[in-house]
Backbone as numpy.savetxt, mean C-alpha at the origin, in Angstrom:
# Nx Ny Nz CAx CAy CAz Cx Cy Cz
-4.00 -15.99 -8.93 -4.84 -14.82 -8.93 -3.96 -13.60 -8.93
-4.34 -12.61 -9.71 -3.67 -11.33 -9.67 -4.69 -10.23 -9.90
-4.40 -9.07 -9.32 -5.27 -7.92 -9.54 -4.47 -6.64 -9.45
-5.00 -5.61 -10.08 -4.35 -4.31 -10.09 -4.95 -3.43 -9.01
-4.13 -3.04 -8.07 -4.55 -2.09 -7.04 -4.44 -0.68 -7.58
-3.55 -0.51 -8.53 -3.25 0.77 -9.17 -2.64 0.39 -10.51
-2.67 1.25 -11.52 -2.05 0.86 -12.80 -0.58 0.44 -12.68
0.12 0.95 -11.67 1.52 0.60 -11.48 1.73 -0.50 -10.45
0.65 -1.01 -9.85 0.77 -2.00 -8.76 -0.11 -3.21 -9.08
0.53 -4.29 -9.49 -0.17 -5.54 -9.73 0.22 -6.52 -8.63
-0.77 -7.04 -7.94 -0.55 -7.96 -6.83 -0.87 -9.37 -7.27
-0.05 -10.32 -6.83 -0.21 -11.72 -7.22 -0.21 -12.64 -6.01
-0.97 -13.72 -6.13 -0.92 -14.76 -5.11 0.49 -15.33 -5.09
0.97 -15.60 -3.90 2.31 -16.14 -3.75 3.37 -15.08 -3.53
2.93 -13.83 -3.29 3.90 -12.76 -3.06 3.52 -11.92 -1.85
4.54 -11.35 -1.25 4.39 -10.38 -0.18 4.92 -9.06 -0.72
4.05 -8.05 -0.79 4.42 -6.75 -1.34 4.32 -5.68 -0.26
5.24 -4.75 -0.29 5.19 -3.57 0.58 4.81 -2.39 -0.30
3.92 -1.55 0.21 3.39 -0.43 -0.56 3.43 0.85 0.26
4.02 1.88 -0.30 3.99 3.22 0.27 3.26 4.08 -0.74
2.13 4.67 -0.30 1.31 5.45 -1.23 0.35 6.35 -0.45
-0.10 7.41 -1.08 -1.12 8.25 -0.43 -2.42 7.47 -0.23
-3.14 7.84 0.79 -4.37 7.12 1.13 -5.38 7.13 -0.01
-5.54 8.26 -0.69 -6.55 8.35 -1.74 -6.26 7.41 -2.90
-4.99 7.19 -3.23 -4.65 6.25 -4.31 -4.99 4.82 -3.91
-4.73 4.47 -2.66 -5.02 3.12 -2.18 -6.52 2.89 -2.10
-7.25 3.89 -1.57 -8.71 3.75 -1.49 -9.34 3.62 -2.87
-8.82 4.35 -3.84 -9.34 4.23 -5.21 -9.13 2.83 -5.74
-8.01 2.20 -5.38 -7.74 0.83 -5.83 -8.57 -0.21 -5.12
-8.92 0.05 -3.86 -9.72 -0.91 -3.10 -11.20 -0.78 -3.40
-11.68 0.42 -3.58 -13.11 0.64 -3.82 -13.47 0.32 -5.27
-14.56 -0.33 -5.44 -15.10 -0.66 -6.77 -14.15 -1.51 -7.60
-13.33 -2.32 -6.96 -12.45 -3.24 -7.66 -13.19 -4.58 -7.74
-13.61 -4.99 -8.94 -14.42 -6.21 -9.05 -13.71 -7.47 -8.57
-12.40 -7.50 -8.60 -11.67 -8.68 -8.16 -11.88 -8.92 -6.67
-11.99 -7.84 -5.90 -12.11 -7.97 -4.46 -13.45 -8.53 -4.02
-14.42 -8.59 -4.90 -15.71 -9.22 -4.58 -15.65 -10.73 -4.73
-14.72 -11.22 -5.52 -14.66 -12.64 -5.82 -13.79 -13.45 -4.89
-12.93 -12.79 -4.11 -11.98 -13.51 -3.27 -12.15 -13.13 -1.81
-11.66 -14.00 -0.93 -11.70 -13.72 0.50 -10.65 -12.66 0.81
-11.09 -11.53 1.31 -10.23 -10.36 1.53 -10.18 -10.04 3.01
-8.96 -10.04 3.57 -8.76 -9.72 4.98 -8.05 -8.38 5.08
-8.64 -7.46 5.83 -8.05 -6.15 6.10 -7.63 -6.14 7.56
-6.33 -5.95 7.80 -5.80 -5.94 9.16 -5.27 -4.55 9.46
-5.74 -3.98 10.55 -5.23 -2.68 10.96 -4.78 -2.76 12.40
-4.10 -1.73 12.82 -3.63 -1.66 14.20 -4.60 -0.86 15.05
-4.04 -0.06 15.93 -4.85 0.73 16.86 -5.73 1.74 16.15
-5.25 2.27 15.03 -5.98 3.29 14.29 -5.84 3.02 12.80
-6.94 3.10 12.07 -6.90 2.89 10.63 -7.22 4.18 9.90
-6.38 4.53 8.96 -6.63 5.70 8.12 -7.53 5.34 6.94
-7.57 4.07 6.58 -8.28 3.65 5.37 -9.68 3.09 5.61
-9.89 2.46 6.74 -11.10 1.67 6.95 -12.38 2.47 6.74
-12.43 3.69 7.21 -13.66 4.47 7.06 -13.90 4.88 5.61
-12.88 4.83 4.77 -13.05 5.21 3.37 -13.33 4.06 2.43
-13.32 2.83 2.95 -13.59 1.67 2.09 -15.08 1.51 1.89
-15.49 1.40 0.65 -16.89 1.19 0.30 -17.21 -0.28 0.51
-17.90 -0.58 1.57 -18.16 -1.99 1.93 -19.15 -2.67 1.00
-19.84 -1.91 0.18 -20.75 -2.54 -0.80 -19.99 -3.11 -1.98
-18.80 -2.57 -2.23 -18.05 -3.02 -3.40 -16.99 -4.06 -3.06
-16.78 -4.33 -1.78 -15.72 -5.26 -1.36 -16.29 -6.24 -0.35
-16.00 -7.52 -0.54 -16.31 -8.51 0.47 -15.10 -8.57 1.38
-15.26 -8.04 2.59 -14.10 -7.80 3.43 -14.33 -8.32 4.85
-13.27 -8.89 5.42 -13.26 -9.22 6.83 -12.22 -8.32 7.47
-12.56 -7.71 8.58 -11.68 -6.77 9.25 -11.22 -7.36 10.58
-9.93 -7.32 10.82 -9.36 -7.75 12.09 -8.43 -6.64 12.57
-8.38 -6.46 13.87 -7.49 -5.45 14.46 -6.46 -6.14 15.33
-5.23 -5.67 15.19 -4.14 -6.16 16.03 -3.66 -4.98 16.89
-3.58 -5.20 18.18 -3.14 -4.14 19.09 -1.69 -4.34 19.54
-1.12 -5.51 19.23 0.29 -5.79 19.51 0.85 -6.56 18.32
2.16 -6.61 18.25 2.81 -7.38 17.19 2.46 -8.86 17.29
2.30 -9.34 18.50 1.99 -10.76 18.69 0.56 -11.09 18.26
-0.36 -10.15 18.42 -1.72 -10.35 17.88 -1.68 -10.37 16.36
-0.85 -9.51 15.75 -0.71 -9.53 14.30 -0.15 -10.87 13.83
0.82 -11.42 14.55 1.36 -12.73 14.20 0.28 -13.80 14.24
-0.56 -13.76 15.26 -1.65 -14.74 15.38 -2.64 -14.60 14.22
-3.01 -13.40 13.89 -3.94 -13.15 12.78 -3.36 -13.70 11.48
-2.09 -13.44 11.22 -1.46 -13.90 9.98 -1.37 -15.43 9.94
-1.06 -16.05 11.05 -0.95 -17.52 11.08 -2.29 -18.21 10.90
-3.37 -17.56 11.36 -4.70 -18.16 11.28 -5.43 -17.81 9.98
-4.86 -16.96 9.17 -5.55 -16.48 7.98 -5.69 -17.57 6.91
-6.85 -17.59 6.29 -7.15 -18.50 5.19 -7.57 -17.71 3.95
-7.34 -16.42 3.94 -7.83 -15.51 2.90 -6.93 -15.52 1.67
-7.50 -15.13 0.55 -6.77 -15.05 -0.70 -5.97 -13.75 -0.78
-6.51 -12.68 -0.21 -5.86 -11.38 -0.20 -5.78 -10.90 1.25
-4.58 -10.55 1.69 -4.38 -10.03 3.04 -3.75 -8.64 2.91
-4.46 -7.65 3.39 -4.01 -6.26 3.33 -3.76 -5.79 4.76
-2.50 -5.49 5.07 -2.12 -5.09 6.43 -1.76 -3.61 6.40
-2.51 -2.82 7.15 -2.20 -1.41 7.28 -1.19 -1.26 8.42
-0.01 -0.79 8.09 1.09 -0.70 9.05 0.78 0.26 10.19
1.09 -0.16 11.41 0.96 0.67 12.59 2.23 0.50 13.41
3.09 1.54 13.45 4.35 1.39 14.19 4.14 1.18 15.69
2.98 1.55 16.20 2.70 1.37 17.63 2.60 -0.09 18.04
2.42 -1.00 17.10 2.32 -2.42 17.43 3.61 -2.97 18.01
4.72 -2.35 17.67 6.03 -2.89 18.06 6.55 -2.30 19.36
5.88 -1.31 19.90 6.32 -0.70 21.15 6.16 -1.71 22.29
7.23 -1.94 23.00 7.20 -2.86 24.13 7.26 -4.33 23.75
7.38 -4.63 22.45 7.40 -6.03 22.00 8.80 -6.62 21.95
9.80 -5.78 22.06 11.17 -6.28 21.97 11.64 -6.26 20.53
12.93 -6.38 20.36 13.54 -6.32 19.03 13.19 -7.51 18.15
12.84 -8.62 18.74 12.57 -9.82 17.94 11.22 -9.78 17.24
10.32 -8.88 17.62 8.98 -8.85 17.05 8.97 -8.45 15.58
9.79 -7.48 15.20 9.77 -7.00 13.81 10.21 -8.10 12.84
11.32 -8.80 13.07 11.67 -9.89 12.15 10.63 -11.01 12.13
9.98 -11.26 13.26 8.94 -12.30 13.29 7.75 -11.89 12.44
7.35 -10.62 12.51 6.23 -10.14 11.68 6.62 -10.21 10.21
7.85 -9.80 9.89 8.31 -9.86 8.50 8.25 -11.29 7.98
8.70 -12.24 8.79 8.68 -13.65 8.38 7.24 -14.17 8.25
6.35 -13.74 9.14 4.95 -14.18 9.07 4.27 -13.62 7.81
4.55 -12.38 7.47 3.99 -11.79 6.23 4.52 -12.54 5.01
5.80 -12.82 5.01 6.40 -13.58 3.90 5.79 -14.98 3.82
5.59 -15.62 4.97 4.98 -16.95 4.99 3.54 -16.93 4.52
2.77 -15.94 4.96 1.38 -15.82 4.50 1.33 -15.56 3.00
2.36 -14.90 2.49 2.43 -14.61 1.06 2.68 -15.82 0.18
2.96 -16.95 0.76 3.14 -18.16 -0.04 1.81 -18.67 -0.60
0.70 -18.39 0.11 -0.61 -18.89 -0.31 -1.60 -17.77 -0.60
-1.18 -16.53 -0.48 -2.09 -15.40 -0.66 -1.33 -14.23 -1.27
-2.06 -13.23 -1.67 -1.46 -11.95 -2.06 -1.45 -11.10 -0.81
-0.27 -10.80 -0.29 -0.13 -10.07 0.97 0.44 -8.69 0.68
-0.19 -7.67 1.26 0.25 -6.29 1.09 0.43 -5.66 2.46
1.60 -5.08 2.68 1.85 -4.26 3.86 1.83 -2.82 3.37
0.91 -2.02 3.89 0.72 -0.64 3.41 1.07 0.38 4.48
1.71 1.46 4.05 1.95 2.63 4.91 1.88 3.87 4.02
1.31 4.96 4.54 1.29 6.19 3.75 2.69 6.82 3.64
3.55 6.54 4.61 4.94 7.00 4.60 5.77 5.98 5.37
6.98 5.72 4.92 7.80 4.72 5.63 8.31 5.25 6.96
8.49 4.35 7.89 9.13 4.64 9.17 10.13 3.50 9.40
10.95 3.58 10.44 11.97 2.53 10.63 11.40 1.11 10.73
10.31 0.93 11.45 9.73 -0.41 11.58 9.21 -0.91 10.23
8.53 -0.04 9.48 8.03 -0.43 8.15 9.20 -0.82 7.25
10.26 -0.05 7.27 11.41 -0.34 6.41 12.04 -1.68 6.73
12.13 -2.02 8.02 12.69 -3.31 8.40 11.81 -4.47 7.92
10.51 -4.32 8.04 9.60 -5.38 7.58 9.59 -5.44 6.06
9.59 -4.28 5.41 9.54 -4.23 3.94 10.79 -4.82 3.29
11.90 -4.87 4.01 13.12 -5.48 3.47 12.91 -6.94 3.11
11.96 -7.61 3.75 11.68 -9.02 3.46 10.66 -9.21 2.34
10.08 -8.13 1.86 9.03 -8.22 0.83 9.60 -8.71 -0.50
8.76 -9.41 -1.25 9.13 -9.85 -2.59 9.14 -8.67 -3.56
8.21 -7.75 -3.33 8.07 -6.58 -4.20 7.85 -5.34 -3.34
8.37 -4.20 -3.79 8.18 -2.94 -3.09 7.66 -1.91 -4.08
6.57 -1.25 -3.71 5.97 -0.21 -4.55 5.95 1.09 -3.77
6.31 2.17 -4.43 6.24 3.48 -3.83 5.57 4.41 -4.83
4.39 4.89 -4.47 3.62 5.78 -5.33 3.54 7.15 -4.69
3.54 8.16 -5.51 3.37 9.51 -4.99 2.41 10.25 -5.90
1.71 11.25 -5.35 0.84 12.04 -6.21 1.68 12.82 -7.21
1.07 13.27 -8.28 1.77 14.04 -9.29 2.42 15.25 -8.64
3.68 15.44 -8.91 4.43 16.50 -8.24 4.73 17.69 -9.15
3.92 17.90 -10.18 4.15 19.03 -11.06 3.50 20.28 -10.48
4.17 21.42 -10.53 3.54 22.66 -10.07 2.43 23.06 -11.02
1.45 23.78 -10.50 0.32 24.15 -11.33 0.67 25.24 -12.33
1.54 26.18 -11.95 1.98 27.23 -12.86 3.46 27.06 -13.09
3.85 26.95 -14.33 5.25 26.73 -14.63 5.85 27.98 -15.25
7.03 28.31 -14.82 7.77 29.46 -15.34 9.16 28.99 -15.74
9.70 29.61 -16.77 11.07 29.30 -17.14 12.02 30.05 -16.22
13.29 29.76 -16.33 14.28 30.43 -15.49 14.30 31.94 -15.74
13.85 32.35 -16.90 13.86 33.77 -17.26 12.58 34.47 -16.88
11.68 33.80 -16.22 10.46 34.43 -15.73 9.28 34.38 -16.68
9.47 33.96 -17.90 8.38 33.89 -18.87 7.70 32.55 -18.81
6.60 32.40 -19.53 5.93 31.09 -19.55 6.77 30.05 -20.28
6.52 28.81 -19.97 7.23 27.70 -20.60 6.71 27.55 -22.02
7.63 27.44 -22.97 7.23 27.19 -24.36 6.93 25.71 -24.52
5.88 25.41 -25.22 5.53 24.02 -25.50 6.04 23.67 -26.88
6.99 22.73 -26.97 7.47 22.32 -28.28 6.32 21.80 -29.13
6.43 22.01 -30.42 5.34 21.57 -31.31 5.14 20.08 -31.18
3.90 19.67 -31.26 3.56 18.27 -31.17 3.17 17.81 -29.78
3.48 18.59 -28.73 3.09 18.21 -27.38 1.77 18.86 -27.02
0.89 18.15 -26.37 -0.35 18.76 -25.91 -0.05 19.90 -24.94
-0.96 20.84 -24.81 -0.75 22.02 -23.96 -0.59 21.64 -22.48
-1.19 20.55 -22.05 -1.06 20.17 -20.64 0.16 19.30 -20.36
0.90 18.94 -21.39 2.11 18.14 -21.19 3.30 19.09 -21.15
4.18 18.87 -20.21 5.34 19.75 -20.06 6.63 18.97 -20.23
7.69 19.70 -20.42 9.01 19.10 -20.51 9.87 19.65 -19.38
11.03 19.11 -19.22 11.95 19.60 -18.19 12.68 20.85 -18.63
12.40 21.30 -19.83 13.09 22.45 -20.41 12.98 23.70 -19.53
11.85 23.89 -18.89 11.62 25.11 -18.13 12.10 25.04 -16.69
12.72 23.95 -16.28 13.14 23.83 -14.88 14.61 24.09 -14.71
């Protein structure tokens, strides 16, 4: 099984992927995705979820589990029978768990990825996410379009558009 969460992010059964992306891009990929209606989908969050309230539950067949410690996350991953496992990263899970918890979670995500499409998501990386993501089979980093709305050349005039380019397409010439 494979599905596109975003045009640049294709997830496959048998892999563990780490994803860094803005919330709106991830929600757009989760909402109204016909593939997510056909498979068992597990959404795991920590103490607080940035995404859960934005998921359209009519378009996704979803089971939600919360982990309040790294060891609860390990239990959830070991007991999972789902085709798609989406874990929203919470760095607070590792506080007080000791140094061994992060490698154990990384190994559990990798192990769950042998029979499912596993995604570890964070809107921005932090040290704990980076350590877990090092074990991922695939790493995706998406960012919103970073073009300024008004472009000026170094000389202060408007950017010239070379012939053949649409007016909304720009080149690096003006930077």
